[in-house]
C-alpha positions in Angstrom: 1.7 20.2 3.8 3.4 21.7 0.9 3.7 20.1 -2.4 6.6 21.0 -4.6 6.5 20.6 -8.3 3.9 20.6 -11.0 1.8 17.5 -10.9 -0.9 18.4 -13.2 -2.3 15.6 -15.4 0.0 13.0 -13.9 -0.8 9.6 -12.0 0.6 9.7 -8.6 1.8 6.4 -6.6 2.1 6.9 -2.9 4.5 4.4 -1.2 4.8 4.1 2.6 6.1 1.3 4.7 3.9 1.6 7.6 0.4 3.1 8.0 -1.8 3.4 11.1 -4.8 5.7 10.8 -4.0 6.7 7.1 -4.3 10.2 8.0 -1.0 11.3 6.1 -1.7 9.5 2.9 -5.4 10.5 2.9 -4.3 14.1 3.3 -1.5 13.8 0.6 -3.8 12.2 -1.8 -6.3 15.0 -1.3 -3.5 17.5 -2.0 -2.4 15.9 -4.9 -5.9 15.7 -6.6 -6.3 19.5 -5.8 -3.1 20.1 -7.5 -4.2 18.2 -10.9 -3.3 14.6 -10.4 -5.5 12.5 -12.5 -5.4 9.3 -10.5 -3.8 8.4 -7.0 -2.8 4.8 -6.1 -1.1 3.8 -2.9 1.3 0.9 -2.0 1.5 0.0 1.8 3.7 -2.6 3.2 2.8 -2.7 6.9 -0.9 -2.0 7.4 -1.9 -1.4 11.0 -5.4 0.3 10.0 -6.6 1.5 13.4 -9.3 4.0 14.1 -10.5 5.9 11.0 -8.0 4.1 8.6 -10.4 2.0 6.5 -12.9 4.7 6.2 -10.3 7.4 5.1 -9.2 5.0 2.4 -12.8 4.1 1.1 -13.7 7.9 1.3 -10.3 9.1 -0.4 -9.7 9.7 -4.0 -7.6 6.5 -4.3 -8.1 4.6 -7.5 -6.6 1.6 -5.5 -4.7 0.8 -2.4 -2.2 -2.3 -2.4 -1.2 -3.7 0.8 0.7 -6.9 2.1 -0.7 -9.3 4.6 2.5 -9.2 6.4 0.5 -8.0 9.7 -2.9 -9.8 9.6 -5.9 -7.6 9.7 -8.7 -9.8 8.3 -11.3 -8.5 10.6 -10.7 -5.0 9.1 -10.7 -6.1 5.7 -14.5 -6.8 5.4 -15.2 -3.4 4.2 -12.4 -2.7 1.8 -13.8 -1.5 -1.5 -10.4 -0.1 -2.8 -8.0 -2.3 -1.0 -6.1 -5.2 -2.8 -4.0 -7.5 -0.6 -0.8 -9.2 -1.8 -0.2 -12.4 0.0 3.5 -12.6 0.9 3.4 -15.4 3.3 4.6 -18.0 0.9 7.3 -16.0 -0.3 8.4 -14.8 3.3 8.6 -18.4 4.3 10.2 -19.6 1.3 12.9 -16.9 1.7 13.5 -17.7 5.2 14.0 -21.6 4.2 16.4 -20.7 1.4 18.4 -18.3 3.4 18.8 -20.9 6.2 19.9 -23.5 3.8 22.3 -21.0 2.3 20.5 -21.1 -1.1 19.8 -18.2 -3.7 16.7 -16.2 -3.1 17.0 -14.1 -6.4 14.3 -16.1 -8.2 11.8 -15.0 -5.5 11.9 -11.3 -6.8 11.2 -12.5 -10.4 7.9 -13.8 -9.3 6.5 -10.9 -7.4 2.9 -10.6 -8.4 2.0 -7.1 -9.9 
């Protein structure tokens, strides 16, 4: 892994659409911290969290890791010291209903929790 650019004294936000063992984001966060990043956050859409994933997140330098509940993983969420889950089930259900009824879904994007 090669880091391109100067990241000293910056805050890093890692974004990934799918994570399984969290190996890539774990090593990326470590590399960024070694390069002088002050804080590392991660935003992950689809969480598989197999094998060492949870322990990697808990042991990494992440300030926080935000995931969606798109893939249910409640059994793995018991030991989640740094993980925050955003519930998208209602938004997804509402979007499907609106699309089916040929209604606008634009308002759904203005109410996304941060």
